[in-house]
C-alpha positions in Angstrom: 35.7 -14.9 46.1 36.3 -11.2 45.3 38.0 -12.2 42.0 35.1 -14.5 41.1 32.5 -11.8 41.7 34.5 -9.3 39.5 34.7 -11.9 36.7 30.9 -12.5 37.0 30.2 -8.7 36.8 32.4 -8.5 33.7 30.6 -11.4 32.1 27.2 -9.9 32.8 28.3 -6.6 31.4 29.5 -8.2 28.3 26.3 -10.1 27.8 24.2 -6.9 28.3 26.4 -5.0 25.9 26.0 -7.8 23.4 22.2 -7.7 23.7 22.2 -3.9 23.3 24.4 -4.3 20.2 22.0 -6.9 18.7 18.8 -4.9 19.1 19.6 -1.6 17.5 17.4 1.4 16.9 19.0 2.0 13.5 19.8 -0.8 11.0 21.7 -0.3 7.8 21.2 -2.4 4.6 23.6 -2.1 1.8 24.4 -4.6 -1.0 28.1 -3.8 -1.0 28.5 -5.0 2.6 29.1 -1.6 4.1 26.0 -1.9 6.3 24.7 -4.3 9.0 23.1 -6.5 6.3 23.1 -7.0 2.6 19.4 -7.8 2.1 16.1 -6.7 3.6 15.2 -10.3 4.5 18.4 -10.6 6.6 17.7 -7.3 8.2 14.4 -8.5 9.6 16.2 -10.9 11.8 17.9 -8.0 13.5 14.6 -6.5 14.7 13.1 -7.4 18.0 9.6 -8.8 18.1 6.7 -6.6 19.4 8.9 -3.6 20.2 7.6 -0.5 22.0 10.4 1.6 20.5 10.9 2.5 16.8 13.5 0.9 14.6 14.6 2.5 11.4 15.9 0.3 8.6 18.0 2.6 6.4 18.2 1.1 2.9 21.1 2.1 0.7 20.5 2.8 -3.1 20.3 -0.4 -5.1 17.9 -2.9 -6.7 17.0 -5.6 -4.2 15.6 -8.6 -6.0 14.0 -10.5 -3.2 10.6 -11.7 -2.0 10.1 -10.0 1.4 7.6 -11.0 4.2 7.4 -8.6 7.1 5.9 -10.9 9.8 3.1 -9.9 12.2 5.4 -9.8 15.2 7.3 -6.8 13.8 5.8 -3.5 14.7 7.0 0.2 15.0 9.4 -0.1 12.1 10.4 2.5 9.5 11.8 1.3 6.2 13.5 4.2 4.6 15.3 4.5 1.3 17.2 7.4 -0.2 14.7 8.0 -2.9 12.2 5.9 -4.8 14.1 6.2 -8.1 17.3 4.5 -6.8 16.0 2.3 -4.0 14.0 -0.5 -5.5 12.6 -3.8 -4.1 11.6 -6.0 -7.0 10.5 -9.6 -7.9 8.8 -11.2 -10.8 6.3 -13.8 -9.8 2.9 -14.0 -11.5 -0.2 -16.1 -11.1 0.5 -18.5 -13.9 3.8 -19.8 -12.5 3.1 -23.3 -11.3 -0.5 -22.4 -10.6 0.7 -19.9 -8.0 -2.5 -17.9 -7.9 -2.8 -14.2 -7.1 -2.0 -14.1 -3.4 1.4 -15.7 -3.5 2.8 -13.5 -6.2 3.7 -10.5 -4.0 7.1 -8.8 -4.0 6.6 -7.4 -0.5 4.0 -8.7 2.0 3.5 -6.7 5.2 1.8 -8.6 8.0 3.1 -6.3 10.7 1.4 -3.2 12.0 2.5 0.4 12.7 5.0 0.4 9.9 6.2 3.3 7.7 7.7 2.8 4.2 9.4 5.9 2.8 11.3 6.8 -0.3 11.1 3.3 -1.8 9.9 1.5 -4.9 8.1 -1.8 -4.5 7.8 -3.5 -7.9 6.5 -6.6 -9.5 8.2 -6.6 -12.9 6.6 -9.9 -14.2 5.5 -9.9 -17.8 1.8 -9.4 -18.5 0.9 -13.0 -18.1 -1.6 -12.7 -15.2 -2.0 -11.3 -11.8 1.2 -10.1 -10.2 1.1 -8.3 -6.9 3.8 -5.9 -5.9 2.5 -4.9 -2.5 0.3 -7.2 -0.3 -0.8 -5.8 3.0 -2.4 -7.5 6.0 -1.2 -5.3 8.8 -2.9 -2.2 10.4 -1.8 1.4 10.5 0.6 1.2 7.6 1.9 4.4 5.9 3.6 4.7 2.5 5.2 8.0 1.9 6.8 9.1 -1.3 6.8 5.6 -2.6 6.4 4.1 -6.1 4.2 1.0 -6.4 4.8 -0.5 -9.8 3.2 -3.4 -11.6 0.5 -4.5 -14.1 -2.5 -6.4 -13.0 -3.2 -6.3 -9.2 -0.4 -4.1 -8.2 -1.6 -3.4 -4.7 -3.7 -5.8 -2.6 -5.1 -4.1 0.5 -5.9 -7.1 2.7 -7.8 -7.3 5.9 -11.2 -6.1 7.2 -10.8 -3.0 9.4 -7.1 -2.6 8.4 -6.0 1.0 7.7 -3.5 2.2 5.1 -2.3 5.7 4.2 -0.6 6.5 0.9 1.0 9.9 1.0 2.4 11.4 -2.2 2.9 8.0 -3.9 2.9 6.9 -7.5 0.9 3.9 -8.3 0.7 2.3 -11.8 -1.0 -0.8 -13.2 -3.3 -2.3 -15.9 -6.3 -4.1 -14.4 -7.8 -3.8 -10.9 -4.4 -2.5 -9.8 -5.7 -1.3 -6.4 -8.0 -4.0 -4.9 -9.1 -5.5 -1.6 -11.2 -5.0 1.6 -9.1 -2.6 3.7 -9.7 1.0 4.4 -7.1 2.8 2.2 -6.6 6.6 1.9 -4.6 8.0 -1.1 -3.5 11.6 -0.5 -1.9 13.7 -3.3 -0.9 10.5 -5.3 -0.5 9.9 -9.0 -2.6 7.0 -10.2 -1.4 5.9 -13.7 -3.3 3.5 -16.0 -1.2 1.5 -18.5 -4.0 0.0 -20.5 -7.8 0.2 -21.1 -9.2 -1.4 -18.0 -10.2 -0.7 -14.4 -8.3 1.2 -11.7 -9.9 -0.1 -8.5 -11.7 -3.3 -7.5 -12.6 -2.8 -3.9 -14.2 -5.6 -1.8 -15.3 -3.5 1.1 -17.4 -5.5 3.6 -21.0 -4.4 4.0 -20.5 -3.2 7.6 -17.4 -1.1 6.9 -18.2 2.5 6.1 -15.1 3.5 4.2 -13.1 1.5 1.6 -11.0 3.6 -0.8 -10.7 7.4 -0.7 -8.6 9.3 -3.3 -8.1 12.9 -2.1 -6.3 15.4 -4.3 -4.9 12.7 -6.6 -4.0 12.9 -10.3 -5.4 10.2 -12.6 -3.0 9.9 -15.6 -2.5 7.3 -18.3 -0.1 6.0 -20.9 -1.0 7.1 -24.5 -2.5 3.7 -25.3 -4.9 3.9 -22.4 -7.9 5.9 -23.5 -10.9 4.0 -22.0 -10.4 3.4 -18.3 -13.1 2.9 -15.6 -12.6 4.3 -12.1 -13.6 1.0 -10.6 -15.7 -2.1 -10.5 -16.9 -4.0 -7.4 -14.9 -7.1 -6.6 -17.6 -7.6 -3.9 -21.1 -6.2 -3.9 -20.6 -3.4 -1.2 -17.4 -1.9 -2.7 -16.8 1.6 -1.5 -14.6 4.0 -3.6 -14.8 7.8 -3.7 -12.7 10.4 -5.6 -12.5 13.8 -3.9 -10.9 16.9 -5.5 -9.0 14.7 -7.9 -7.8 15.7 -11.4 -9.1 13.1 -13.9 -7.5 12.8 -17.4 -9.4 12.3 -20.6 -8.8 8.5 -20.4 -11.6 8.1 -17.9 -14.7 6.7 -19.5 -17.8 8.9 -19.4 -19.8 6.3 -17.4 -17.0 6.1 -14.8 -18.0 2.8 -13.2 -18.7 -0.8 -14.2 -20.9 -3.4 -12.5 -18.6 -6.4 -13.2 -21.4 -7.8 -15.4 -23.6 -8.2 -12.4 -26.6 -5.7 -12.3 -27.2 -6.6 -8.6 -24.0 -4.8 -7.7 -25.6 -1.6 -8.9 -27.9 -1.7 -5.9 -25.1 -2.1 -3.3 -21.9 -0.6 -4.6 -21.0 2.7 -3.0 -19.2 4.7 -5.7 -18.9 8.5 -6.2 -16.9 11.6 -6.7 -16.9 15.2 -5.4 -15.2 18.3 -6.5 -13.1 16.6 -9.3 -11.7 18.4 -12.3 -10.3 17.6 -15.7 -11.7 16.1 -18.9 -12.5 12.8 -17.3 -14.4 14.3 -14.3 -17.6 15.3 -16.2 -20.5 13.8 -14.2 -23.2 14.1 -16.9 -22.3 10.7 -18.5 -21.9 8.8 -15.3 -23.9 5.6 -14.6 -27.3 6.3 -13.0 -26.5 4.1 -9.9 -23.6 6.3 -8.8 -23.8 7.7 -5.2 -21.9 11.0 -5.2 -21.3 12.4 -1.7 -22.7 15.8 -0.7 -20.4 18.5 0.7 -20.8 17.4 4.3 -20.0 13.7 3.5 -17.0 14.7 1.3 -15.7 16.8 4.2 -16.0 13.9 6.6 -14.2 11.7 4.1 -11.2 14.1 4.1 -11.0 14.0 7.9 -8.4 11.3 8.4 -9.2 10.9 12.1 -12.8 10.1 11.2 -12.0 7.9 8.3 -9.6 5.8 10.3 -11.7 5.6 13.5 -12.7 2.1 12.6 -11.6 0.1 15.7 -9.4 2.7 17.4 -8.1 6.2 16.8 -5.3 6.7 14.3 -4.0 9.9 12.9 -1.2 9.2 10.5 1.5 11.9 10.3 1.5 13.8 7.0 
């Protein structure tokens, strides 16, 4: 009996050790096989659902050509590359492939919440043949720090009413409506680069959501061929987009905003700027339906705790 009990304890110890080995706090992804997994998609299988502790997925330098879906049951995860120049997640779907449509073209779709992406590039390198999303978000409390988001039309789709996104020192490029959607998204100290004459934003902020897009301390730049660019147009009537203390290049059109060929949108769209500088920031030529914030409103819009107090408190680390 004593021998049997000892054997049972050894077996239980082995099983517990195996479980501990399976659910790691640090996971390593490397294409050369030197890590735990070779691809991001494989690495997701090594993360326990609905964790209360944080798992960090360390991604070795490389170009990972894969279509990644981070499911809703994964939370409290950090995806960390070495730097955005050499750690690239890429794919090349666009809307005209087999009638795919916009919302299935993503390279990376994040349905999970409380997730940090750091030192990475997320890219859709499809040719300019239609909508091609690089990043599609549906989760809440997502942070992107020192990341590059690369694409053409519809680079970033910010999905979900009351969902909150924080982009910190990121580089975002695209052609048309390359930041679009209903979520509350805050861009802090980012470079927003236009590649053609078109529109930067196409918010679809719901009527009962106070804040859509805030660009704080960002630089608006452009490729040489982009000389006539609008700050935004409303994908839905109550679109909210504000630029605060941003540097705007000369590629920004004097009128700044467009009504998407629907004059009724002029009555409801919530567009404006405050404290912006540069040749594209002159307010004299702006459309007469712009709603620029006053000093108090601008101050409130740069208070992250207030901006993100939609359904609960959230103060993303900077």
